[in-house]
C-alpha positions in Angstrom: -50.1 -63.0 -3.7 -52.9 -62.5 -1.3 -55.2 -64.7 -3.4 -52.7 -67.6 -3.2 -52.4 -67.2 0.6 -56.2 -67.1 0.9 -56.5 -70.3 -1.1 -54.0 -72.0 1.2 -56.0 -70.9 4.2 -59.2 -72.4 2.7 -57.5 -75.7 2.1 -56.1 -75.8 5.7 -59.5 -74.8 6.9 -61.0 -78.0 5.3 -58.3 -80.2 6.6 -58.3 -78.9 10.2 -61.9 -79.5 10.9 -63.3 -76.0 10.5 -60.5 -73.7 11.5 -61.3 -70.3 10.1 -59.2 -68.8 7.3 -59.0 -65.6 9.3 -57.5 -67.4 12.2 -55.0 -69.1 10.0 -54.1 -65.8 8.3 -53.6 -64.1 11.6 -51.1 -66.7 12.7 -48.9 -66.1 9.7 -45.7 -64.0 10.1 -45.7 -60.5 8.5 -43.1 -60.3 5.7 -43.8 -56.7 4.5 -46.2 -53.9 5.4 -47.2 -50.7 3.7 -49.6 -47.9 4.7 -53.0 -47.7 3.0 -53.2 -44.7 0.7 -56.2 -42.5 0.8 -56.7 -40.1 -2.1 -58.6 -36.8 -1.7 -60.0 -35.7 -5.1 -61.7 -32.5 -5.9 -63.1 -31.2 -9.2 -64.1 -27.8 -7.9 -62.4 -24.4 -8.0 -61.0 -24.8 -4.5 -59.1 -27.9 -5.5 -57.7 -26.2 -8.6 -56.6 -23.1 -6.5 -55.0 -25.4 -3.9 -52.9 -27.1 -6.7 -51.7 -23.7 -7.9 -50.7 -22.6 -4.4 -48.9 -25.9 -3.9 -46.9 -25.5 -7.2 -46.1 -21.9 -6.4 -44.9 -22.7 -2.9 -43.1 -25.9 -3.7 -41.4 -25.0 -7.1 -41.6 -21.3 -8.0 -41.0 -19.7 -4.6 -37.7 -21.5 -4.0 -36.4 -20.4 -7.4 -37.4 -16.7 -6.7 -35.7 -16.7 -3.3 -32.5 -18.4 -4.7 -32.3 -16.0 -7.6 -33.0 -12.7 -5.9 -31.1 -13.3 -2.7 -27.5 -12.3 -3.3 -26.1 -14.6 -0.5 -27.6 -17.7 -2.0 -27.3 -17.1 -5.8 -23.6 -16.5 -6.0 -23.0 -13.8 -8.7 -19.5 -12.8 -7.4 -16.7 -14.8 -5.7 -13.8 -13.5 -3.6 -10.5 -15.2 -3.1 -7.3 -14.1 -1.3 -3.8 -14.0 -2.8 -0.5 -12.3 -2.3 0.3 -10.5 -5.5 3.7 -10.2 -7.2 4.8 -6.5 -7.2 7.9 -5.0 -8.8 9.0 -1.4 -8.8 9.4 -0.1 -12.4 11.9 2.6 -11.5 9.3 5.2 -12.5 8.6 7.9 -10.0 7.5 11.5 -9.7 8.4 13.6 -6.6 7.1 17.0 -5.6 8.0 19.1 -2.6 6.1 22.2 -1.8 7.3 24.8 0.6 8.1 28.5 1.2 11.1 30.6 0.4 12.2 33.7 2.2 9.5 36.3 2.2 6.7 33.7 2.3 6.6 33.0 -1.4 5.3 29.5 -2.2 7.7 27.4 -4.3 7.9 23.8 -5.5 10.7 21.3 -6.2 10.1 18.8 -8.9 11.9 15.5 -9.8 11.2 12.8 -12.3 13.0 9.4 -12.6 13.0 9.4 -16.4 15.7 11.7 -17.8 13.8 12.0 -21.1 11.1 14.0 -19.4 13.3 16.5 -17.6 13.1 19.0 -20.5 9.3 19.3 -19.8 9.9 20.4 -16.2 10.6 24.0 -15.3 14.4 24.1 -14.8 14.0 26.5 -11.8 12.0 23.9 -9.9 14.0 20.8 -11.0 15.7 19.3 -8.0 18.4 16.7 -8.0 17.8 14.1 -5.3 18.8 10.7 -4.1 16.3 8.0 -4.8 17.0 4.4 -3.7 14.8 1.3 -3.3 15.2 -2.3 -2.3 13.0 -5.3 -1.6 12.8 -7.9 1.2 11.5 -11.5 0.9 10.8 -12.5 4.5 9.6 -16.1 3.9 11.8 -16.8 0.8 8.9 -17.7 -1.5 10.1 -15.6 -4.4 7.7 -12.8 -3.8 8.7 -9.5 -2.2 7.0 -9.1 1.2 8.3 -5.6 1.9 9.6 -2.7 -0.3 11.7 0.2 1.0 12.2 3.6 -0.6 14.7 6.2 0.5 14.3 9.7 -0.9 16.6 12.5 0.1 15.8 16.0 -1.3 18.4 18.7 -0.9 16.7 21.9 0.1 17.8 25.4 -1.0 19.1 27.7 1.8 15.9 29.7 2.2 13.5 26.9 1.4 11.2 25.3 4.0 9.4 22.1 3.1 5.8 21.7 4.2 4.4 19.1 1.8 5.8 16.0 0.3 4.2 13.8 -2.4 5.4 11.1 -4.7 3.9 8.7 -7.3 5.5 5.3 -7.5 4.8 2.9 -10.4 4.7 -0.9 -10.0 4.1 -4.0 -12.1 1.2 -5.8 -10.4 0.6 -9.5 -11.1 -1.6 -12.3 -9.7 -2.4 -15.9 -10.6 1.0 -16.8 -12.0 2.1 -19.2 -9.2 -0.8 -21.7 -9.4 -1.8 -23.9 -12.3 -5.5 -24.1 -11.3 -6.0 -20.4 -10.7 -9.2 -18.9 -11.9 -8.1 -15.3 -12.2 -5.0 -13.6 -13.6 -4.1 -9.9 -13.4 -1.2 -8.3 -15.1 -1.1 -4.5 -15.1 1.0 -1.4 -14.4 -0.3 0.5 -11.4 0.6 3.5 -9.3 0.8 4.2 -5.5 0.7 7.7 -4.0 2.7 8.6 -0.9 2.1 12.1 0.5 2.2 14.1 3.7 1.5 17.7 4.6 2.5 19.5 7.8 1.7 23.0 9.2 5.4 23.4 10.2 8.6 22.8 8.2 9.7 19.2 7.8 13.1 17.6 7.9 12.2 13.9 7.9 9.1 11.9 7.1 8.7 8.2 7.7 5.7 6.3 6.3 4.7 2.7 6.9 1.8 1.1 5.2 0.3 -1.8 3.1 0.0 -1.8 -0.7 -3.7 -2.5 -1.3 -5.6 -3.4 -4.5 -8.8 -1.4 -5.2 -11.4 -2.3 -7.8 -14.6 -0.6 -8.8 -16.2 -3.6 -10.4 -15.7 -7.4 -10.3 -13.0 -8.8 -12.5 -13.9 -11.2 -15.4 -12.9 -14.8 -15.5 -9.8 -15.2 -17.5 -11.0 -18.2 -19.5 -13.6 -16.1 -21.3 -11.7 -12.8 -21.8 -8.4 -11.1 -21.6 -10.0 -8.1 -19.9 -7.7 -8.5 -16.8 -4.8 -7.5 -19.0 -6.4 -4.3 -20.4 -4.5 -2.1 -18.0 -1.1 -3.7 -18.8 0.1 -0.5 -20.4 2.0 2.4 -19.0 0.5 5.9 -18.7 3.9 7.3 -17.8 6.2 6.8 -20.9 8.2 9.4 -22.8 6.5 8.2 -26.0 3.0 9.3 -24.9 3.9 12.4 -22.8 4.1 15.6 -24.9 3.0 18.4 -22.6 4.5 19.8 -19.4 1.2 19.3 -17.6 1.4 15.5 -18.2 4.6 15.4 -16.0 2.9 17.1 -13.1 2.0 14.9 -10.1 -1.8 15.7 -10.1 -2.1 14.6 -13.8 -0.1 11.4 -13.2 -2.2 10.5 -10.1 -5.5 11.2 -11.8 -4.5 9.1 -14.9 -3.9 6.0 -12.9 -6.7 6.6 -10.4 -9.3 6.8 -13.2 -8.9 3.1 -13.9 -11.3 0.6 -12.6 -8.5 -1.3 -10.9 -5.6 0.5 -9.2 -3.6 0.4 -6.0 -3.2 2.7 -3.0 -1.1 2.9 0.1 -3.0 2.2 3.3 -0.9 4.0 6.0 -0.4 2.1 9.2 2.2 4.4 10.7 3.5 7.9 10.2 6.1 10.0 11.9 7.9 13.2 11.1 10.5 15.6 12.4 10.5 19.4 12.2 13.1 21.4 10.5 15.0 23.3 13.1 18.2 24.1 11.1 19.1 27.7 10.3 18.8 29.0 6.8 22.5 29.0 6.4 23.0 25.3 7.2 22.6 22.7 4.4 19.4 20.9 4.8 17.9 17.7 3.4 14.3 16.5 3.5 14.7 12.7 4.2 11.7 10.6 3.3 11.6 6.9 4.2 8.8 4.6 3.0 8.2 1.0 4.1 5.6 -0.7 2.0 4.3 -4.2 2.8 3.0 -6.5 0.1 0.2 -8.4 1.9 -2.3 -11.0 1.0 -5.6 -9.4 0.0 -9.0 -10.1 -1.5 -9.9 -10.1 -5.2 -13.5 -10.1 -6.4 -14.5 -11.6 -9.7 -17.6 -12.5 -11.5 -18.8 -16.1 -11.1 -17.9 -18.7 -13.6 -21.2 -19.9 -15.3 -20.6 -23.5 -14.3 -19.7 -22.5 -10.8 -22.7 -20.2 -10.5 -25.1 -23.0 -11.7 -23.6 -25.5 -9.3 -24.1 -23.2 -6.3 -27.5 -22.1 -7.6 -28.8 -25.7 -7.9 -27.5 -26.6 -4.4 -29.3 -23.7 -2.9 -32.5 -24.2 -5.0 -33.0 -27.8 -3.9 -32.3 -26.9 -0.3 -35.2 -24.4 -0.4 -37.2 -26.8 -2.6 -37.2 -29.5 0.1 -38.2 -27.1 2.8 -41.0 -25.4 0.9 -42.3 -28.7 -0.7 -42.7 -30.1 2.8 -44.5 -26.9 3.8 -46.8 -27.1 0.8 -47.7 -30.7 1.7 -48.5 -29.7 5.3 -50.7 -26.9 4.1 -52.7 -29.2 1.8 -53.1 -31.7 4.6 -54.5 -29.1 7.0 -56.9 -27.6 4.4 -58.1 -31.0 3.1 -58.5 -32.9 6.4 -60.0 -29.8 8.1 -62.8 -29.6 5.5 -61.8 -26.2 4.1 -61.8 -27.7 0.6 -64.6 -30.0 -0.5 -63.1 -33.4 -1.5 -64.1 -37.0 -2.1 -62.0 -39.6 -0.3 -61.0 -42.8 -2.0 -58.9 -45.6 -0.6 -57.1 -47.0 -3.6 -55.5 -50.0 -1.8 -58.8 -51.4 -0.6 -60.4 -51.0 -4.0 -57.6 -52.9 -5.7 -57.7 -55.6 -3.0 -61.4 -56.2 -3.7 -60.5 -56.7 -7.4 -57.8 -59.1 -6.5 -55.0 -56.9 -8.1 -52.9 -56.1 -5.1 -49.5 -58.0 -5.0 
């Protein structure tokens, strides 16, 4: 205590023949030092207004910036994954062309024999449909899928347009124990091409991509991600010929919030130069890659709070320092009327500083 040190100085002053206590105190080594605090107090309206501005800048403003800025208050998260895809042996194929005399005609094929009675028998075309998969890195997930479609053409038929709807089982989040998102649904992919001249061969190369109109929901709170795990192309639910037509099938799957599409990377075709008397076949080859792609989901509440608090206290530190600097400039510059009080000196005079 300073009082005790001062008493020692007085005793040494008496024993040393008049050596001053101040001289003895100055010769002591400093053990600890702290700055003297000076309080600026104000009871007027300016001081009250300055406190409100400080609270708003230091506490309220960081919260508003964190909440209303999308990049800092994370409402959605995106992660990348290679989905598991499997062809369900469900397909609809249509070929549109012209017969002799310029009459437009269509060839139709469906992979489910139960639905063939719903198709006009005059347009029903037997064709060869084959598919196989390729696992490039041997991780148990198909990296590429190949489809071979050979459509025999009538003698006077010239094909100008080809379109097919292929159905897949699309699954994510089954290979990791700590995954935060699972999707299990039946989806559809459209492959089509139209040419101004007759076709004999079409080759399509592309990526199977996932498309979503809204963020997915965390699977710990709902089974929403399995709501589309039902088929729209089953004999039990198809009762009208229009439901077997390709436009109806495509629109049914495309109306979902989550679906897939083929992003074409390469396309080539060959014209039909054979004579009408020669047997002709429209050969279609599709190479579809199953690539790693992004999935967007709504933020888990715990994760959103964690990121929000990190961003909030980052802004809080910056704006609190700014508010302190503004108060210092306004007070020391005399903009706000204050009364200065040095608390440390007052306590020292009372003998209460330790």
